[in-house]
C-alpha positions as CSV (number, residue, x, y, z in Angstrom):
1,X,107.4,85.4,134.2
2,X,105.4,85.9,137.4
3,X,108.0,88.3,138.7
4,X,107.8,90.3,135.4
5,X,104.0,90.4,135.6
6,X,104.1,91.6,139.3
7,X,106.6,94.3,138.4
8,X,104.6,95.5,135.4
9,X,101.3,95.6,137.3
10,X,102.7,97.2,140.4
11,X,99.7,98.6,142.2
12,X,101.7,101.6,143.4
13,X,102.0,102.7,139.8
14,X,98.6,101.8,138.4
15,X,96.2,102.6,141.3
16,X,95.6,105.6,143.6
17,X,97.2,105.6,147.0
18,X,95.8,103.2,149.6
19,X,94.2,101.1,146.9
20,X,95.4,97.6,146.1
21,X,94.3,95.0,143.5
22,X,92.9,92.8,146.3
23,X,90.5,95.6,147.2
24,X,89.0,95.3,143.7
25,X,88.8,91.5,143.6
26,X,85.9,91.1,146.0
27,X,83.1,93.6,145.2
28,X,79.8,93.6,147.0
29,X,77.1,91.1,146.0
30,X,75.5,92.2,142.7
31,X,78.4,94.5,141.8
32,X,80.9,93.8,139.0
33,X,84.2,95.5,138.6
34,X,86.2,95.4,135.3
35,X,88.5,92.4,135.1
36,X,91.3,91.5,132.8
37,X,89.5,88.4,131.7
38,X,86.7,90.5,130.2
39,X,89.2,91.7,127.6
40,X,89.6,88.2,126.1
41,X,86.0,88.5,124.9
42,X,87.1,91.3,122.5
43,X,89.6,89.1,120.6
44,X,87.1,86.4,119.2
45,X,84.6,89.2,118.8
46,X,87.1,91.1,116.7
47,X,87.4,88.1,114.4
48,X,83.6,87.8,114.3
49,X,83.3,91.5,113.3
50,X,85.9,90.9,110.5
51,X,83.8,88.0,109.2
52,X,80.7,90.1,109.4
53,X,82.5,92.8,107.5
54,X,83.4,90.4,104.6
55,X,79.8,89.2,104.4
56,X,78.4,92.8,104.6
57,X,80.7,94.1,101.8
58,X,79.9,91.2,99.6
59,X,76.1,90.8,100.0
60,X,75.0,94.3,101.0
61,X,77.6,96.9,100.1
62,X,78.4,95.3,96.8
63,X,74.8,95.3,95.4
64,X,74.4,98.9,96.7
65,X,77.5,99.9,94.8
66,X,76.3,98.2,91.6
67,X,72.9,99.9,92.0
68,X,74.7,103.2,91.9
69,X,76.6,102.1,88.8
70,X,79.9,101.7,90.7
71,X,81.4,98.6,89.1
72,X,84.5,96.6,89.7
73,X,85.8,97.3,86.2
74,X,89.4,96.4,85.6
75,X,91.6,99.3,85.0
76,X,94.3,99.7,82.4
77,X,97.0,97.2,83.0
78,X,100.7,97.7,82.2
79,X,101.9,95.6,79.3
80,X,104.1,92.7,80.3
81,X,107.8,93.7,80.4
82,X,110.4,91.6,82.3
83,X,113.0,94.4,82.6
84,X,110.6,97.0,84.0
85,X,108.8,94.5,86.2
86,X,112.2,93.6,87.8
87,X,112.9,97.3,88.4
88,X,109.5,97.9,89.8
89,X,109.6,95.0,92.3
90,X,113.2,95.1,93.4
91,X,114.5,98.6,92.9
92,X,111.9,101.4,92.9
93,X,108.3,102.0,92.0
94,X,108.9,105.6,91.3
95,X,112.1,105.9,89.2
96,X,113.9,109.2,89.1
97,X,115.1,110.9,85.9
98,X,118.4,108.9,85.9
99,X,116.6,105.5,86.0
100,X,114.1,106.7,83.4
101,X,116.9,107.7,81.0
102,X,118.7,104.4,81.5
103,X,115.6,102.3,81.0
104,X,114.6,104.5,78.0
105,X,117.9,103.7,76.3
106,X,117.9,100.0,77.3
107,X,114.4,99.4,75.9
108,X,114.5,102.0,73.1
109,X,111.4,103.6,74.5
110,X,110.5,107.2,74.9
111,X,110.9,108.5,78.5
112,X,107.1,109.3,78.5
113,X,106.3,105.7,77.6
114,X,108.4,104.4,80.5
115,X,106.8,106.9,82.9
116,X,103.4,105.8,81.7
117,X,104.3,102.1,82.2
118,X,105.3,102.7,85.8
119,X,102.1,104.8,86.5
120,X,99.9,102.0,85.1
121,X,101.8,99.4,87.0
122,X,101.4,101.3,90.3
123,X,97.7,101.9,89.7
124,X,97.2,98.3,88.6
125,X,97.5,97.2,92.3
126,X,95.4,100.0,93.7
127,X,91.8,99.2,94.9
128,X,88.9,100.1,92.6
129,X,86.2,102.7,93.4
130,X,83.9,99.7,94.1
131,X,86.2,98.4,96.8
132,X,86.6,101.8,98.4
133,X,82.8,102.3,98.4
134,X,82.2,98.9,100.1
135,X,84.8,99.7,102.8
136,X,83.3,103.1,103.5
137,X,79.8,101.7,103.6
138,X,80.8,99.1,106.2
139,X,82.4,101.7,108.4
140,X,79.5,104.1,107.9
141,X,77.1,101.4,109.1
142,X,79.1,100.4,112.1
143,X,79.8,104.0,113.2
144,X,76.1,104.9,112.8
145,X,74.9,101.8,114.9
146,X,77.5,102.2,117.6
147,X,76.9,106.0,117.8
148,X,73.2,105.5,118.2
149,X,73.7,102.9,121.0
150,X,76.4,104.9,122.7
151,X,74.5,108.2,122.6
152,X,71.4,106.6,124.2
153,X,73.6,105.2,127.0
154,X,75.5,108.4,127.5
155,X,72.3,110.5,127.6
156,X,71.1,108.5,130.6
157,X,74.4,108.7,132.4
158,X,75.0,111.2,135.2
159,X,78.5,112.1,133.9
160,X,76.9,113.4,130.7
161,X,75.8,116.4,132.7
162,X,78.5,116.5,135.4
163,X,81.8,115.0,134.6
164,X,82.8,115.0,138.2
165,X,80.6,111.9,138.7
166,X,83.4,110.0,136.8
167,X,85.6,110.5,139.9
168,X,83.2,110.1,142.8
169,X,84.0,106.8,144.5
170,X,86.9,106.1,142.1
171,X,88.1,103.4,141.5
172,X,85.2,101.5,143.2
173,X,82.7,101.9,140.4
174,X,80.6,99.2,139.0
175,X,80.6,98.0,135.4
176,X,77.0,97.9,134.1
177,X,76.0,95.4,131.4
178,X,75.2,98.2,128.9
179,X,78.6,99.8,129.3
180,X,80.4,96.5,129.2
181,X,78.7,95.5,125.8
182,X,79.5,99.0,124.4
183,X,83.0,98.9,125.6
184,X,83.9,95.4,124.4
185,X,82.2,95.9,121.0
186,X,84.1,99.1,120.3
187,X,87.3,97.5,121.5
188,X,86.8,94.5,119.2
189,X,86.0,96.9,116.3
190,X,89.3,98.8,116.8
191,X,91.2,95.5,117.1
192,X,89.7,94.4,113.8
193,X,90.7,97.7,112.2
194,X,94.2,97.3,113.6
195,X,94.6,93.9,112.0
196,X,93.0,95.0,108.7
197,X,95.1,98.2,108.4
198,X,97.7,96.1,106.6
199,X,95.2,94.8,104.0
200,X,92.8,97.8,103.8
201,X,93.2,100.7,101.4
202,X,96.6,102.3,102.1
203,X,96.6,106.0,102.9
204,X,99.5,108.4,102.5
205,X,99.4,109.0,106.3
206,X,99.4,105.3,107.1
207,X,102.0,105.8,109.8
208,X,99.9,108.5,111.5
209,X,96.8,106.3,111.3
210,X,98.8,103.3,112.8
211,X,100.0,105.5,115.6
212,X,96.5,106.7,116.3
213,X,95.1,103.1,116.5
214,X,98.0,101.9,118.7
215,X,97.5,104.7,121.1
216,X,93.7,104.3,121.3
217,X,94.1,100.5,121.8
218,X,96.6,101.0,124.6
219,X,94.4,103.5,126.4
220,X,91.3,101.3,126.2
221,X,92.9,98.0,127.0
222,X,95.1,99.1,129.9
223,X,92.4,101.3,131.4
224,X,90.0,98.3,131.5
225,X,92.5,96.1,133.3
226,X,93.4,98.6,135.9
227,X,89.7,99.5,136.4
228,X,90.3,103.1,135.5
229,X,86.6,103.8,135.1
230,X,87.4,107.3,133.9
231,X,88.4,105.7,130.7
232,X,85.3,103.4,130.8
233,X,82.7,106.0,131.6
234,X,83.7,109.5,130.6
235,X,86.7,109.2,128.4
236,X,85.9,106.0,126.5
237,X,82.1,106.2,126.3
238,X,81.9,110.0,125.7
239,X,85.0,110.3,123.6
240,X,84.2,107.5,121.2
241,X,80.6,108.6,120.9
242,X,82.0,111.9,119.7
243,X,84.4,110.1,117.4
244,X,81.7,107.9,115.9
245,X,79.5,110.9,115.3
246,X,82.2,112.6,113.2
247,X,83.1,109.3,111.4
248,X,79.4,108.9,110.2
249,X,79.7,112.1,108.2
250,X,83.2,111.2,107.0
251,X,82.2,107.9,105.6
252,X,79.0,109.2,104.1
253,X,80.9,111.9,102.3
254,X,83.3,109.3,100.9
255,X,80.4,107.2,99.6
256,X,78.7,110.1,97.9
257,X,82.1,111.0,96.4
258,X,82.5,107.5,94.9
259,X,78.9,107.6,93.7
260,X,79.5,111.0,92.0
261,X,76.8,112.8,94.0
262,X,78.9,115.9,94.1
263,X,76.6,118.5,95.8
264,X,75.7,116.1,98.6
265,X,79.4,115.2,99.0
266,X,80.3,118.8,99.3
267,X,77.6,119.3,102.0
268,X,78.6,116.3,103.9
269,X,82.3,117.3,103.8
270,X,81.3,120.7,105.3
271,X,79.3,119.0,108.1
272,X,82.2,116.6,108.7
273,X,84.8,119.4,108.9
274,X,82.7,121.5,111.3
275,X,81.9,118.5,113.5
276,X,85.6,117.4,113.5
277,X,86.8,120.9,114.6
278,X,84.1,121.2,117.3
279,X,84.6,117.7,118.8
280,X,88.4,117.6,118.6
281,X,89.4,121.1,119.3
282,X,86.6,122.3,121.6
283,X,84.6,119.5,123.3
284,X,87.6,117.1,123.8
285,X,89.9,119.6,125.6
286,X,87.0,121.3,127.5
287,X,85.0,118.2,128.5
288,X,87.5,115.4,128.5
289,X,90.9,116.9,129.2
290,X,89.6,119.3,131.8
291,X,88.1,116.4,133.8
292,X,91.0,114.0,133.5
293,X,93.6,116.7,134.4
294,X,91.9,119.0,136.8
295,X,88.7,117.5,138.2
296,X,90.5,114.2,138.9
297,X,93.3,116.1,140.6
298,X,90.9,117.8,142.9
299,X,88.8,114.7,143.8
300,X,91.2,111.7,143.6
301,X,94.7,113.3,143.4
302,X,97.5,112.3,141.0
303,X,99.3,109.0,141.1
304,X,102.0,107.6,138.7
305,X,99.7,106.1,136.0
306,X,97.6,109.3,136.2
307,X,100.6,111.1,134.6
308,X,101.0,108.4,131.9
309,X,97.4,108.5,130.8
310,X,97.2,112.3,130.8
311,X,100.3,112.5,128.7
312,X,98.7,110.0,126.2
313,X,95.5,112.1,126.1
314,X,97.6,115.2,125.4
315,X,99.4,113.3,122.6
316,X,96.0,112.4,121.2
317,X,95.1,116.1,121.2
318,X,98.3,116.8,119.2
319,X,97.1,114.2,116.7
320,X,93.7,116.0,116.6
321,X,95.5,119.3,115.8
322,X,97.5,117.6,113.0
323,X,94.3,116.1,111.5
324,X,92.5,119.4,111.8
325,X,95.4,121.1,109.9
326,X,95.1,118.5,107.1
327,X,91.3,118.9,106.9
328,X,91.6,122.7,107.0
329,X,94.1,122.6,104.1
330,X,91.5,120.6,102.0
331,X,88.8,123.1,102.9
332,X,90.9,126.1,101.9
333,X,91.7,124.5,98.6
334,X,88.1,123.8,98.1
335,X,87.2,127.4,98.7
336,X,89.9,128.7,96.3
337,X,89.1,126.2,93.6
338,X,85.3,126.0,94.0
339,X,85.5,122.3,94.6
340,X,86.9,119.8,97.1
341,X,90.4,118.9,96.0
342,X,92.4,115.7,96.6
343,X,92.4,114.5,100.1
344,X,95.9,114.4,101.6
345,X,95.2,110.7,102.4
346,X,94.5,109.9,98.8
347,X,95.7,106.5,97.8
348,X,95.2,106.6,94.1
349,X,97.5,108.5,91.7
350,X,96.2,111.0,89.2
351,X,95.5,109.5,85.8
352,X,96.6,112.8,84.3
353,X,100.1,112.6,85.9
354,X,102.7,113.4,83.3
355,X,100.2,113.4,80.6
356,X,98.2,116.5,81.0
357,X,98.8,120.0,82.3
358,X,95.2,120.2,83.7
359,X,94.7,119.8,87.4
360,X,93.8,116.4,88.8
361,X,90.1,115.7,88.7
362,X,88.7,115.8,92.2
363,X,85.1,116.4,93.4
364,X,83.1,118.0,90.5
365,X,81.0,121.0,91.3
366,X,79.6,121.8,87.9
367,X,75.9,122.8,88.2
368,X,75.1,120.9,85.0
369,X,77.0,117.6,85.0
370,X,76.9,115.4,82.0
371,X,74.6,112.5,83.0
372,X,76.6,110.0,81.1
373,X,80.0,111.1,82.3
374,X,79.9,112.8,85.6
375,X,76.3,112.6,86.7
376,X,74.7,110.4,89.3
377,X,73.0,107.9,87.0
378,X,75.9,106.2,85.3
379,X,79.4,106.4,83.9
380,X,80.4,106.6,80.3
381,X,83.5,104.9,79.0
382,X,85.8,107.8,79.9
383,X,84.4,107.9,83.4
384,X,85.0,104.2,83.8
385,X,88.6,104.7,82.8
386,X,89.0,107.5,85.4
387,X,87.4,105.5,88.1
388,X,90.5,103.5,88.7
389,X,92.4,106.8,89.4
390,X,89.7,108.7,91.3
391,X,91.0,110.4,94.4
392,X,89.9,109.0,97.8
393,X,90.0,110.3,101.3
């Protein structure tokens, strides 16, 4: 095991030329370099953040949702049927026409009735609008707090105005208490998200999200252990401040969508889209990639792990382009239809599927919404029935 560890952490791969791990173990008095042991703090903190999330959603987000008339009302449940339940659990949740015809003959049901049963059965396990609102409010609160703290720290940092400061003296750069707390808190939060991805609301792009979290966690964790302060200072601090800024508007737009504040939702979606395009397609390549690929080459020079991390950062940029395409597709549909349509990450099926020729109900833009049905002060019975099938982001 010791031989494997020594092979993996080969200093000739991870560190610049003429630098060894021993050089980083004995800093000057009063100076602290990042150490692998610091990472262990993030694991219990991730558990603590998860507990805080549960308490927040129950005692803060829940009452807020109820005050906005977003209730946990039970959706329409599929009637008990042993034959269909067996097919649903062991064969397919979306039967094709061949299965539908066979089940229709076996049960002496109309095909539309079988389709309706499977749709109700699929939606029966989906989260309610109340659950989605609470999850979004938790993420909105965390992103807002961490963005405020990170931006204040970043504003006072020299690499905010000249990114070359990230490379001066590299890798002999001290870890300040403020940066350490920000770093570990963000790392713990992303670890908690990584764990909860399997229990949170599932998105249609779950695989893409999982790939995104895995890549970010690898960049943050490995960069800390090898004292790559470029990830600590410029990449991690600046990049995740930008990410948190965008996520604030994303989660706020989701909450207003669930609360049926349509005009505010549309406005926040526009702000989110513009902020996403600017931060991911402009600031990230010009500010972050330019420094990691060109300024670091000029000041420090390349070394083996330099290539690894820059490749990962480029892959992250590819993911940004994919997300930008998905968001642009929503924006184009919104312009053509006069409303924001279904998000490509929607996890709830349309209640009108197979039952109506009308388009799926998305974000309403009517200037005179019915207060009882689509307004902001309550939901009538029909709105409650649709709440279980309301699209999400």
